[in-house]
PAZAPA-4460 file (N, C-alpha, C; in steps of 0.05 Angstrom, whole numbers, plus 32768, in hexadecimal, padded with zeros to 4 digits):
% residues 124
    n_x    n_y    n_z   ca_x   ca_y   ca_z    c_x    c_y    c_z   seq   type   mol
   9156   857C   82FD   916B   856E   82DE   9184   8576   82E9     1      G     A
   9188   8589   82D9   91AB   8591   82DE   91B6   858A   82F2     2      D     A
   91B3   8598   830E   91B4   8591   8330   91C4   8573   8331     3      A     A
   91AF   8565   832B   91B7   8544   8323   91CC   854A   830E     4      I     A
   91D4   8547   82F5   91DF   853E   82E4   91FA   854E   82F0     5      D     A
   91F7   8559   82F7   9218   857C   8305   9223   8562   831D     6      E     A
   9218   8567   8333   9218   854D   8344   9226   8530   8346     7      M     A
   9219   8523   832D   9217   8504   8316   923F   8516   8308     8      M     A
   9244   852A   8303   9256   8527   82FF   9276   852B   8311     9      R     A
   9264   853D   831F   9284   854E   8332   9284   8533   8344    10      A     A
   926A   8528   8354   9273   8510   836B   926C   84F0   8357    11      Y     A
   9271   84EC   8338   926E   84D3   8336   9265   84B8   8349    12      A     A
   925A   84A8   8341   9250   849B   836A   9250   8474   8351    13      A     A
   926A   8477   8340   9268   845B   8328   927F   845F   8319    14      V     A
   9290   8444   831D   92A7   8443   8303   9297   8433   82F4    15      T     A
   92AC   8429   82DA   92B2   8416   82CD   92C5   83F3   82CD    16      T     A
   92B3   83E8   82D8   92C8   83CB   82D9   92C7   83BF   82BC    17      I     A
   92D0   83A8   82AA   92D0   83A1   8290   92E6   8383   829A    18      R     A
   92D5   8378   8280   92ED   8350   8281   92F6   8358   826E    19      L     A
   9310   8350   825E   9311   8352   8249   9320   833C   8241    20      C     A
   930C   833F   822A   9307   8328   8217   9321   830F   8207    21      T     A
   933E   832C   820B   9348   8322   81F4   936E   832B   81FE    22      S     A
   937F   8323   81F6   9396   832F   81FD   938A   834C   81F4    23      D     A
   939D   8359   8201   9399   836C   81E7   93B9   8390   81FF    24      T     A
   93BC   83A2   81F1   93D1   83B1   81F7   93C5   83C9   81FD    25      V     A
   93BD   83E0   8206   93B8   83F4   8208   93C3   8418   8212    26      V     A
   93CE   841F   81FC   93E1   8430   8202   93F9   8417   820F    27      D     A
   940F   8415   8205   9421   83FD   8208   941D   83F4   8228    28      G     A
   9400   83F3   8237   93FC   83DD   8244   93EB   83C0   8242    29      V     A
   93F7   83AB   824D   93F1   838C   823B   93DD   8396   8251    30      E     A
   93BF   8375   8244   93B1   8383   8251   93A7   8362   824F    31      I     A
   939F   834A   8260   93A1   832E   825B   9379   8329   8255    32      K     A
   937D   8319   8245   9360   8307   8243   9358   82F7   8272    33      A     A
   933E   8311   826C   9337   830C   8286   9337   830E   8292    34      F     A
   9345   8337   8292   9351   8343   82AA   933F   835C   82AB    35      D     A
   9330   8351   82C5   9322   8368   82CA   932B   838B   82C3    36      L     A
   9323   839A   82B9   932B   83B7   82AF   931D   83D3   82B8    37      V     A
   9328   83D7   82D5   931A   83F3   82E5   9317   8405   82D8    38      V     A
   930E   8416   82C6   9312   842B   82B8   9302   8443   82CF    39      M     A
   9311   8452   82CD   9309   846F   82EA   92EC   8489   82E0    40      P     A
   92EA   847D   82D2   92CF   848A   82C1   92BE   849F   82D5    41      T     A
   92BD   849D   82E9   92BA   84B3   82F6   92D1   84CE   82F7    42      H     A
   92E8   84CC   82E8   92FE   84D4   82EA   92F9   84EA   82CF    43      L     A
   92E9   84E6   82C5   92E4   84F1   82A2   92D7   8505   82B7    44      A     A
   92C4   8514   82C0   92AD   8528   82D4   92CC   8534   82DC    45      G     A
   92E3   8538   82DA   92F7   8548   82E6   9316   8553   82D5    46      N     A
   92FB   854D   82BA   9314   8551   82A9   9307   8564   82A0    47      D     A
   9325   857E   82A5   9321   8594   8293   9321   85AB   827B    48      P     A
   932C   8591   8269   932A   859E   824C   92FA   8595   8245    49      A     A
   92FC   858C   8255   92E1   857F   825C   92C0   8597   8261    50      A     A
   92DD   859B   8278   92CC   85AA   8285   92D6   85B9   8297    51      F     A
   92CF   85D5   8295   92E1   85EF   82A4   92DB   85F2   82BA    52      P     A
   92F4   85EB   82CB   92F5   85F1   82EF   92DF   85D5   82F2    53      Q     A
   92E9   85C5   82F0   92D7   85AB   82F3   92DA   85A1   8312    54      P     A
   92E5   85AF   8324   92E1   85BA   8346   92C9   85BF   8356    55      E     A
   92C2   85CF   833E   92B9   85E4   834D   929F   85D1   8337    56      K     A
   927F   85D7   834D   9260   85CA   8346   9248   85D9   833E    57      V     A
   924C   85E0   8334   923D   85F9   8319   9222   85EA   8302    58      D     A
   9206   85F5   8311   91ED   85DC   8310   91EB   8600   82F4    59      F     A
   91ED   85FF   82E5   91F9   860B   82CA   9201   85FD   82B7    60      S     A
   9217   85F2   82B9   9224   85DB   82B1   9217   85CE   8293    61      R     A
   921D   85D4   8285   9208   85BD   8273   921B   859F   827C    62      K     A
   9201   8588   8289   9215   8572   828B   9217   855A   8272    63      P     A
   9232   8559   827A   9233   854A   8261   9247   852A   826C    64      R     A
   9244   852A   8286   924B   8508   8296   9246   84F3   827E    65      H     A
   9258   84E9   828D   925B   84D3   8286   9253   84AE   829E    66      V     A
   9252   84BB   82B7   9243   84AF   82C6   9229   84A2   82BA    67      S     A
   921D   849B   82A4   920D   8488   82A1   9211   8477   8286    68      F     A
   922C   8477   827D   9242   8471   826B   9238   847D   8253    69      G     A
   9237   846D   8234   923E   8489   821F   9233   8473   820D    70      Y     A
   922F   8481   81F2   9223   8468   81DB   920B   845A   81DB    71      G     A
   921A   8434   81DC   920F   841E   81DC   920F   841F   81F7    72      P     A
   9228   841D   8209   9222   841D   8222   9216   8432   8235    73      H     A
   91FE   8444   822E   91F5   8453   822F   91DC   8444   823F    74      L     A
   91E4   8441   8269   91D0   843D   8273   91BF   8434   8275    75      C     A
   91A7   8427   8274   9189   841F   8269   917E   8430   827C    76      I     A
   9172   8434   828E   9173   8436   82A5   917E   8455   82AF    77      G     A
   917F   8466   82A5   9197   8480   82A4   916E   848C   82B5    78      M     A
   9163   8491   829A   9143   84A2   82A1   914A   849A   82C1    79      H     A
   9133   847D   82C7   9133   8480   82DB   9142   8481   82F7    80      L     A
   9156   8477   82F2   916A   8485   8312   9172   84A1   830A    81      A     A
   915F   84B0   82F7   9174   84C9   82FB   914C   84E2   8310    82      K     A
   913A   84CC   82FB   912A   84D3   8302   9125   84D0   832A    83      R     A
   9129   84BF   8331   9128   84A0   8356   9138   84B7   8358    84      E     A
   9160   84C6   8357   9166   84D5   836C   9155   84FE   835C    85      M     A
   914F   8501   8347   913B   8522   835B   9132   851B   836B    86      R     A
   911F   8508   8365   90F8   8505   8376   910D   84FF   838E    87      I     A
   911F   84F0   8399   912E   84E9   83B2   913D   8506   83C5    88      A     A
   914E   8515   83AC   914F   8539   83AF   913E   8542   83BC    89      M     A
   912F   8543   83B5   9115   8549   83B1   9109   8551   83D6    90      E     A
   90F8   8536   83D5   90F2   8528   83EE   910D   852E   8406    91      E     A
   9123   851D   8405   9133   8528   8417   9130   854B   841B    92      A     A
   9131   855A   8409   913E   856C   8417   911C   8583   841B    93      L     A
   9110   857A   841A   90ED   8580   841B   90F1   857C   8438    94      A     A
   90FC   856C   8446   90F2   8556   8467   9102   856C   8477    95      V     A
   911B   8565   846A   9136   8561   847A   9142   8591   848B    96      L     A
   9157   8588   848F   9154   85A7   84A2   916D   85A6   8490    97      P     A
   9178   85CC   8492   9189   85CF   848A   91A7   85BA   848D    98      E     A
   91B8   85BB   8480   91CC   85B5   848A   91EB   85B7   8473    99      F     A
   91FD   85B2   8480   921B   85AB   8468   9230   85AD   848C   100      R     A
   9238   85A1   847D   9258   858E   8474   9261   85A1   8492   101      L     A
   9266   858B   84A0   927D   859D   84BB   9292   85AB   84B1   102      A     A
   9290   85AD   84C7   92B0   85D2   84D0   92BB   85BD   84CB   103      D     A
   92D3   85C5   84AF   92E7   85A9   84B2   92F4   85A2   84A7   104      G     A
   92DC   8590   8497   92D3   857A   8484   92D8   8577   847B   105      M     A
   92EE   8563   8465   92EB   855E   8450   92E3   8542   8451   106      E     A
   92CE   8539   842E   92C7   8526   8422   92DD   8515   8425   107      I     A
   92E2   84F6   8436   92F8   84E7   841D   92EB   84D4   840F   108      E     A
   92E9   84CC   83F6   92E5   84B1   83E7   92E6   849A   83ED   109      S     A
   92DA   8482   83E1   92E0   846F   83DD   92D9   845B   83CB   110      F     A
   92EF   8446   83B7   92E2   8454   83A0   92E9   8421   83AD   111      C     A
   92CD   8413   83A6   92C9   83FE   8396   92B2   83ED   8386   112      S     A
   92BE   83FE   836E   92A3   83FB   835C   928F   8411   835C   113      G     A
   928A   8419   8379   927B   842C   837C   9286   843E   838C   114      I     A
   9281   845C   838E   928E   846B   8391   927C   8487   83AB   115      I     A
   9286   847E   83C6   927A   8499   83DB   928B   84A0   83ED   116      G     A
   9289   84A8   83FD   9290   84BE   840A   9297   849F   8422   117      P     A
   92AF   84AF   8430   92B9   8494   844E   929F   849D   846C   118      V     A
   929A   84BB   8469   9284   84C4   8478   927B   84DC   846C   119      E     A
   9266   84E7   847D   925E   84F8   8467   9257   8506   848A   120      L     A
   926E   8525   8496   9265   8529   84AF   924E   853F   84AB   121      P     A
   923C   8542   84A0   9230   855A   84A4   921D   8567   84C9   122      L     A
   9219   8587   84BE   9205   8590   84D2   91EC   859A   84CA   123      V     A
   91DC   8596   84E0   91C7   8596   84DD   91C3   85B7   84E6   124      W     A
***
């Protein structure tokens, strides 16, 4: 539970895209009706005001990420998705040999609505 939530906070996999329904101004920025607005909700987990040392993965941290939305926009499939992630991780870790990120490698991400690693060089 807490490990999945913390990984979702630290490495959120989605961002939010909405369609503006009417001309509006947000913080001095004009947004026209029918403009697509990309809201980098995945960055919320990196806010040091909400998460002390946000760059550190801490499985004892009390999860409060917004990866599944919030309030009336909370994803209806959240509980199923979290259960599926937990089962997938448990099953994969039960059969895979110990692994780590290859020496000298850093994870580079891409974002196109779904966020993921460009590559994931692992050493078994």
